[in-house]
C-alpha positions as CSV (number, residue, x, y, z in Angstrom):
1,X,0.0,0.0,0.0
2,X,2.9,2.4,0.8
3,X,4.4,1.7,-2.6
4,X,1.1,2.3,-4.4
5,X,0.6,5.5,-2.4
6,X,4.1,6.8,-3.3
7,X,3.7,5.9,-7.0
8,X,0.4,7.8,-7.1
9,X,2.0,10.8,-5.2
10,X,4.9,10.8,-7.7
11,X,2.6,11.0,-10.7
12,X,0.3,13.5,-9.3
13,X,2.8,15.9,-7.5
14,X,5.9,15.5,-9.6
15,X,4.6,14.2,-13.0
16,X,5.7,17.4,-14.8
17,X,9.4,16.8,-13.9
18,X,9.6,13.0,-14.0
19,X,11.1,13.0,-17.5
20,X,14.2,14.8,-16.2
21,X,17.3,12.7,-15.8
22,X,19.7,12.8,-12.8
23,X,23.5,12.6,-12.5
24,X,25.2,9.3,-12.4
25,X,26.7,9.8,-8.9
26,X,23.2,10.1,-7.3
27,X,21.9,7.1,-9.3
28,X,21.1,4.1,-7.0
29,X,20.9,0.5,-8.2
30,X,17.4,-1.0,-7.9
31,X,18.7,-3.8,-5.7
32,X,21.2,-1.7,-3.8
33,X,20.7,-2.3,0.0
34,X,20.9,1.4,0.9
35,X,19.0,2.7,-2.1
36,X,17.7,6.1,-0.9
37,X,18.1,9.8,-1.3
38,X,20.6,12.2,0.4
39,X,18.6,12.1,3.6
40,X,18.3,8.3,3.7
41,X,14.7,8.2,2.7
42,X,13.9,5.2,0.6
43,X,13.0,5.9,-3.0
44,X,10.1,4.3,-4.9
45,X,10.2,4.3,-8.7
46,X,7.2,5.4,-10.7
47,X,6.9,2.3,-12.7
48,X,7.5,-0.9,-10.7
49,X,9.4,-3.7,-12.5
50,X,10.9,-1.5,-15.2
51,X,14.4,-0.2,-15.5
52,X,14.9,2.6,-12.9
53,X,15.5,5.6,-15.1
54,X,14.0,8.6,-13.1
55,X,14.7,9.3,-9.5
56,X,13.4,12.2,-7.4
57,X,16.4,13.2,-5.2
58,X,16.6,15.7,-2.4
59,X,16.5,19.5,-2.6
60,X,18.5,21.3,-5.3
61,X,18.2,24.4,-7.4
62,X,15.3,24.4,-9.8
63,X,15.9,23.7,-13.5
64,X,17.0,26.6,-15.7
65,X,13.6,27.0,-17.4
66,X,10.5,25.3,-18.8
67,X,10.5,23.6,-22.2
68,X,14.3,23.7,-22.6
69,X,16.0,20.6,-24.0
70,X,18.2,19.0,-21.4
71,X,21.8,19.1,-22.4
72,X,25.1,18.6,-20.6
73,X,24.9,22.4,-19.8
74,X,21.3,22.4,-18.5
75,X,21.2,19.3,-16.3
76,X,19.5,20.0,-12.9
77,X,22.3,19.6,-10.6
78,X,25.1,21.2,-12.4
79,X,25.7,24.9,-12.4
80,X,24.5,26.2,-15.7
81,X,27.1,28.1,-17.7
82,X,26.6,31.6,-19.1
83,X,26.1,30.1,-22.6
84,X,23.3,27.9,-21.2
85,X,21.6,30.9,-19.7
86,X,21.7,32.7,-23.0
87,X,20.3,29.6,-24.8
88,X,17.6,29.5,-22.2
89,X,16.6,33.1,-23.2
90,X,16.6,32.2,-26.9
91,X,14.6,28.9,-26.3
92,X,11.7,30.7,-24.6
93,X,9.0,32.3,-26.8
94,X,9.8,36.0,-27.4
95,X,6.9,37.3,-25.2
96,X,7.8,35.0,-22.4
97,X,11.5,35.7,-22.5
98,X,10.8,39.4,-22.3
99,X,8.5,38.8,-19.3
100,X,11.2,36.6,-17.6
101,X,13.9,39.3,-18.3
102,X,11.7,42.0,-16.7
103,X,10.8,39.8,-13.7
104,X,14.2,38.5,-12.9
105,X,16.6,40.9,-11.2
106,X,19.6,38.5,-11.1
107,X,21.3,36.3,-13.5
108,X,21.0,32.5,-13.4
109,X,24.5,32.3,-12.0
110,X,23.5,34.5,-9.1
111,X,20.3,32.5,-8.4
112,X,22.4,29.3,-8.3
113,X,25.0,31.0,-6.1
114,X,22.5,32.1,-3.6
115,X,20.3,29.0,-3.7
116,X,19.3,27.7,-0.3
117,X,20.5,30.8,1.5
118,X,17.6,32.4,3.5
119,X,16.7,35.9,2.5
120,X,17.5,37.2,6.0
121,X,21.1,36.1,5.8
122,X,21.9,38.9,3.3
123,X,22.3,42.5,4.7
124,X,19.0,44.3,4.7
125,X,20.3,47.3,2.9
126,X,21.5,45.3,-0.1
127,X,19.2,44.7,-3.0
128,X,19.7,42.8,-6.2
129,X,19.6,45.2,-9.1
130,X,19.8,44.5,-12.8
131,X,22.6,46.5,-14.3
132,X,21.9,45.9,-18.0
133,X,18.4,46.5,-19.2
134,X,16.8,43.7,-21.1
135,X,19.1,40.9,-20.0
136,X,19.9,38.8,-17.0
137,X,23.6,38.5,-17.7
138,X,25.3,41.1,-15.5
139,X,24.1,41.8,-12.0
140,X,25.5,43.4,-9.0
141,X,24.8,44.0,-5.3
142,X,24.0,47.7,-4.8
143,X,23.7,49.2,-1.4
144,X,20.3,50.8,-1.1
145,X,20.5,54.2,0.6
146,X,18.3,54.8,3.6
147,X,15.8,57.7,3.1
148,X,17.0,61.0,4.5
149,X,14.9,64.0,5.4
150,X,15.1,66.7,2.6
151,X,16.6,70.0,3.7
152,X,13.9,72.1,5.2
153,X,13.0,75.6,3.8
154,X,14.5,78.4,5.9
155,X,12.0,80.4,8.0
156,X,12.9,83.4,10.1
157,X,12.3,83.0,13.8
158,X,9.2,84.5,15.4
159,X,9.5,86.9,18.3
160,X,7.0,88.2,20.8
161,X,6.3,91.9,20.4
162,X,3.0,92.6,22.1
163,X,1.0,91.4,25.0
164,X,-2.6,92.5,25.2
165,X,-4.5,92.2,28.4
166,X,-8.2,93.0,29.3
167,X,-10.0,89.7,29.8
168,X,-10.7,88.5,33.3
169,X,-10.6,84.7,32.5
170,X,-8.8,82.3,30.3
171,X,-8.8,83.4,26.6
172,X,-10.3,80.4,24.9
173,X,-10.7,81.3,21.2
174,X,-9.5,83.8,18.6
175,X,-10.4,84.9,15.1
176,X,-9.2,87.6,12.7
177,X,-11.8,89.4,10.5
178,X,-11.4,89.1,6.7
179,X,-10.5,92.9,6.3
180,X,-7.6,92.5,8.7
181,X,-8.6,95.6,10.7
182,X,-9.6,93.9,14.0
183,X,-9.7,90.5,15.7
184,X,-12.1,88.9,18.1
185,X,-11.5,86.8,21.3
186,X,-13.8,84.7,23.5
187,X,-13.0,84.1,27.1
188,X,-14.0,82.2,30.3
189,X,-15.2,85.5,31.7
190,X,-18.2,85.0,29.4
191,X,-17.4,88.0,27.2
192,X,-16.5,88.5,23.6
193,X,-14.0,91.3,23.0
194,X,-13.1,93.0,19.7
195,X,-9.6,94.5,19.4
196,X,-7.9,96.7,17.0
197,X,-5.2,94.6,15.2
198,X,-2.7,97.5,14.6
199,X,-2.7,99.1,18.0
200,X,-4.0,96.3,20.3
201,X,-6.7,98.6,21.8
202,X,-10.1,97.3,22.9
203,X,-12.8,98.4,20.5
204,X,-15.9,96.6,21.9
205,X,-17.1,94.1,24.5
206,X,-20.1,91.8,23.8
207,X,-22.0,90.1,26.6
208,X,-24.7,87.5,26.3
209,X,-23.2,84.1,26.9
210,X,-23.8,82.7,30.4
211,X,-20.7,80.4,30.4
212,X,-17.2,80.2,28.9
213,X,-17.0,81.3,25.2
214,X,-15.3,78.4,23.3
215,X,-15.5,79.5,19.7
216,X,-15.7,82.6,17.6
217,X,-15.6,83.2,13.8
218,X,-16.3,86.2,11.6
219,X,-18.2,85.7,8.3
220,X,-16.5,86.9,5.1
221,X,-19.9,86.9,3.3
222,X,-22.0,89.0,5.7
223,X,-21.4,91.4,8.6
224,X,-22.0,88.6,11.1
225,X,-20.0,87.2,14.0
226,X,-20.8,83.7,15.3
227,X,-20.0,82.4,18.8
228,X,-20.5,79.3,20.8
229,X,-19.9,78.3,24.4
230,X,-20.2,75.9,27.3
231,X,-23.8,77.2,27.8
232,X,-24.9,75.0,24.8
233,X,-25.7,78.2,22.9
234,X,-24.7,79.1,19.3
235,X,-25.3,82.8,18.6
236,X,-25.2,85.0,15.5
237,X,-24.2,88.6,16.2
238,X,-25.1,91.4,13.8
239,X,-22.0,93.7,13.9
240,X,-23.8,96.7,12.5
241,X,-26.1,96.7,15.6
242,X,-23.8,94.7,18.0
243,X,-26.8,92.5,18.9
244,X,-27.6,88.8,18.8
245,X,-30.0,88.3,15.9
246,X,-30.2,84.5,15.8
247,X,-29.9,81.5,18.2
248,X,-29.2,78.0,16.9
249,X,-30.8,75.5,19.4
250,X,-30.2,71.8,19.4
251,X,-26.9,70.8,21.1
252,X,-27.4,68.9,24.3
253,X,-24.1,69.9,25.9
254,X,-21.2,72.4,25.8
255,X,-20.4,73.6,22.2
256,X,-16.6,73.4,21.7
257,X,-16.0,74.8,18.3
258,X,-17.6,76.1,15.1
259,X,-16.7,77.0,11.5
260,X,-18.3,78.6,8.5
261,X,-18.4,77.0,5.0
262,X,-16.4,79.2,2.6
263,X,-18.9,79.2,-0.3
264,X,-22.4,78.4,1.0
265,X,-24.4,79.9,4.0
266,X,-23.8,77.0,6.3
267,X,-22.5,76.9,9.9
268,X,-21.0,73.8,11.5
269,X,-20.6,73.3,15.2
270,X,-19.2,70.5,17.3
271,X,-20.1,69.6,20.9
272,X,-19.5,67.6,24.0
273,X,-22.6,65.6,23.1
274,X,-20.5,63.6,20.5
275,X,-22.1,65.2,17.5
276,X,-21.5,67.9,15.0
277,X,-24.4,69.9,13.6
278,X,-24.8,71.7,10.3
279,X,-27.1,74.8,10.4
280,X,-28.6,76.9,7.7
281,X,-27.4,80.4,8.7
282,X,-30.5,82.2,7.6
283,X,-33.3,79.9,8.6
284,X,-31.6,78.6,11.8
285,X,-32.7,75.1,10.8
286,X,-30.5,72.1,11.7
287,X,-29.7,70.6,8.3
288,X,-27.8,67.6,9.5
289,X,-26.7,66.0,12.8
290,X,-23.4,64.3,12.2
291,X,-23.4,61.4,14.6
292,X,-20.7,58.7,14.8
293,X,-18.1,59.9,17.3
294,X,-18.2,58.1,20.6
295,X,-16.9,61.0,22.7
296,X,-16.8,64.8,22.7
297,X,-16.1,66.4,19.4
298,X,-13.3,69.0,20.1
299,X,-12.8,70.6,16.7
300,X,-14.4,71.1,13.3
301,X,-13.2,72.5,10.0
302,X,-14.9,73.3,6.7
303,X,-13.6,73.6,3.1
304,X,-15.2,74.1,-0.3
305,X,-13.8,70.8,-1.8
306,X,-14.8,67.3,-1.0
307,X,-14.8,66.1,1.8
308,X,-16.3,69.4,3.1
309,X,-16.3,68.8,6.9
310,X,-13.5,67.4,9.1
311,X,-13.9,66.7,12.8
312,X,-11.5,65.7,15.5
313,X,-12.7,64.1,18.7
314,X,-11.7,62.9,22.2
315,X,-12.5,59.3,21.0
316,X,-9.0,59.6,19.2
317,X,-10.5,59.5,15.7
318,X,-10.8,62.0,12.9
319,X,-13.8,61.9,10.5
320,X,-14.2,63.3,7.1
321,X,-17.9,63.9,6.3
322,X,-20.1,64.0,3.2
323,X,-22.0,67.3,3.6
324,X,-24.8,66.4,1.2
325,X,-25.6,63.0,2.7
326,X,-24.6,64.0,6.3
327,X,-22.6,60.7,6.7
328,X,-19.1,59.7,7.5
329,X,-16.9,59.3,4.4
330,X,-13.6,58.2,6.1
331,X,-12.7,57.5,9.7
332,X,-9.0,57.9,10.6
333,X,-8.0,55.9,13.6
334,X,-4.2,56.4,13.7
335,X,-4.1,58.6,16.8
336,X,-3.8,57.0,20.2
337,X,-5.1,60.0,22.2
338,X,-7.7,62.6,21.8
339,X,-7.6,64.9,18.8
340,X,-8.2,68.5,19.9
341,X,-7.0,70.4,16.9
342,X,-7.2,70.1,13.1
343,X,-5.9,72.6,10.6
344,X,-6.2,72.8,6.8
345,X,-3.3,74.0,4.6
346,X,-4.4,77.2,2.8
347,X,-2.8,76.0,-0.6
348,X,-2.2,72.3,-0.5
349,X,-5.0,69.7,-0.5
350,X,-3.7,68.5,2.9
351,X,-4.4,68.9,6.6
352,X,-2.8,68.3,10.0
353,X,-4.2,67.0,13.3
354,X,-2.8,67.5,16.7
355,X,-2.8,65.0,19.6
356,X,-0.5,64.4,22.6
357,X,1.1,61.4,20.8
358,X,1.9,63.1,17.5
359,X,1.0,65.8,15.0
360,X,0.0,64.0,11.9
361,X,-0.3,65.2,8.3
362,X,-2.9,63.7,5.9
363,X,-3.8,64.0,2.2
364,X,-7.4,64.7,1.1
365,X,-9.7,63.4,0.0
366,X,-9.2,59.9,1.5
367,X,-7.1,60.9,4.5
368,X,-3.9,59.1,3.3
369,X,-1.2,59.4,6.0
370,X,1.8,61.6,5.0
371,X,4.1,61.9,8.0
372,X,4.4,62.3,11.7
373,X,5.7,65.5,13.4
374,X,7.1,64.2,16.7
375,X,8.5,66.1,19.6
376,X,5.7,68.3,21.0
377,X,5.1,66.1,24.0
378,X,2.1,67.9,25.5
379,X,-1.6,68.3,25.1
380,X,-1.9,70.2,21.8
381,X,-4.9,72.5,21.9
382,X,-4.4,74.4,18.7
383,X,-2.8,74.4,15.3
384,X,-2.3,77.1,12.6
385,X,-0.6,77.1,9.3
386,X,0.3,79.9,6.8
387,X,0.9,79.8,3.0
388,X,4.6,80.0,3.7
389,X,4.5,76.5,5.2
390,X,4.9,77.5,8.9
391,X,2.9,75.2,11.1
392,X,2.3,76.4,14.7
393,X,1.2,74.1,17.5
394,X,0.2,75.4,20.9
395,X,0.0,73.3,23.9
396,X,-1.5,73.1,27.4
397,X,1.9,73.7,29.1
398,X,2.4,77.1,27.4
399,X,4.9,75.7,24.8
400,X,4.6,76.7,21.1
401,X,6.5,74.8,18.4
402,X,7.0,76.0,14.9
403,X,7.4,73.5,12.1
404,X,8.3,73.4,8.4
405,X,5.2,72.0,6.8
406,X,6.9,70.1,4.0
407,X,9.6,68.3,5.9
408,X,8.2,68.3,9.4
409,X,11.4,70.0,10.8
410,X,10.8,71.8,14.1
411,X,12.7,75.0,13.6
412,X,11.7,76.9,16.7
413,X,10.3,76.4,20.2
414,X,8.8,79.2,22.2
415,X,7.8,79.3,25.9
416,X,6.7,82.8,26.6
417,X,6.7,84.1,30.2
418,X,3.3,84.3,31.9
419,X,1.8,87.7,32.8
420,X,3.2,89.0,36.1
421,X,0.9,87.9,39.0
422,X,-0.1,84.6,37.2
423,X,0.9,81.2,38.3
424,X,3.4,79.3,36.2
425,X,0.7,76.6,35.7
426,X,-1.4,79.3,34.0
427,X,0.7,79.2,30.8
428,X,-1.5,77.2,28.5
429,X,-2.1,78.2,24.8
430,X,-5.7,77.6,23.9
431,X,-5.9,79.0,20.4
432,X,-3.8,80.7,17.8
433,X,-4.3,82.3,14.5
434,X,-2.4,84.1,11.8
435,X,-3.7,87.4,10.6
436,X,-4.8,87.8,6.9
437,X,-1.4,89.1,5.9
438,X,0.2,86.1,7.7
439,X,2.9,88.4,9.1
440,X,1.5,88.3,12.7
441,X,0.6,85.4,14.9
442,X,-1.9,85.8,17.7
443,X,-2.2,83.4,20.6
444,X,-5.0,83.1,23.3
445,X,-3.6,82.0,26.6
446,X,-4.4,80.9,30.1
447,X,-2.8,83.9,31.8
448,X,-5.8,86.0,30.4
449,X,-3.7,87.7,27.7
450,X,-3.4,87.7,24.0
451,X,0.2,87.5,22.7
452,X,1.2,88.8,19.3
453,X,4.3,87.5,17.5
454,X,5.9,88.6,14.3
455,X,8.9,87.4,12.2
456,X,12.3,88.7,13.1
457,X,13.1,91.1,10.2
458,X,16.8,91.2,11.1
459,X,17.3,87.5,11.0
460,X,19.1,85.9,8.1
461,X,20.1,82.3,7.3
462,X,23.6,83.2,8.4
463,X,22.7,84.5,11.7
464,X,20.0,81.9,12.4
465,X,21.2,78.8,10.6
466,X,19.1,75.7,10.3
467,X,20.4,73.2,12.9
468,X,19.5,70.4,10.6
469,X,21.3,67.1,10.0
470,X,20.3,64.8,7.2
471,X,19.5,62.1,9.6
472,X,17.9,58.8,8.6
473,X,14.1,59.1,8.9
474,X,12.7,57.1,11.8
475,X,9.0,57.7,11.3
476,X,6.2,55.7,12.9
477,X,3.7,55.2,10.1
478,X,0.8,55.0,12.4
């Protein structure tokens, strides 16, 4: 039964190679007492009672190619000569030989030389590369260079030049109006204040919220200011009358952020009730409730192109939403901790998200991961980016890091002193924004002040060189 089983196995599994002869030294006589293969396993011929012509022996390199006449040069267990390798290429049909040439990176000689060697034995940086196109004759081992970070663009350092005080509580949000004449802040003292951008003087205070104001934004399409707060309220202020003209009711808990769609009259808000809501600005109707997050939604951003809405949440995910359907398009789950800040690049079709584990950059529309910006080891509350490729991240511990957007190089770190009389622990940065000219950077802070930064005009690449070394990139992909 064993002989029968082996003969069937030989025919079914090895029928295609049974016609190939073997070398004389491996040939065993039929009646030889120790007739077996290299490992001592007994061999059973395919056809019992006939002259033993074919023998399947132990492991050796595979034959040079299918359909090639077996000559002295192309026997299985002998190293094929270069002429045999060439005859193999000639013997194959033209289409197949072209396919083989493209697929095989090393010559037959190299395959034979490395036969039986596990892949891991070779150094990881070495790769087999075909030197001559269209043939498998000459090959060499070329050391593959590890990827290095490209040289970052030089950016002048930013310096603090103004501190504006006037709020009686943490300054939680900030927005610059489209005309670049003034900016607006919202605070834990429940007021919204409007400041002159050039002089830093207070122009107007608006009262109406009964709890911390968490978000403000000025419309570029109408003379309206929108605000939201921890009192669950979303208000629309008419800046010609300095009065609230609309309320948007619907959120069940504190409203943490808001944004206006750039091309249509739609307002988007996000809340601690784990939802984001889309409102028609004029009718006050709730168009969609974007449900799907499992924890508070901390930030929301709008853009004209698809996907039009991006949210970041304390459930560690980022969601890209379809505005028309009101449904999730993509969920990004790469962050390990809560995502409190999202920023869209003003020119590129990309965005960044901030979390205590990493700042991550993504590509629209599907949220393909680009790179990690590692090093800001704190709770990141806010992100801002300008057209020049300067990304700013502000954290709970009062530190602010400035990055080159393209390479992810951290070219400056700032930790401004707190206002005299404040505790050192009151040095958090809650929000930051560039003005419309992108020459000034405004930060809203926990010491009740607004700090204004600008680029150092006297700095040059010689006086402030980039301390950059082309080190090997060690990026976590997730």
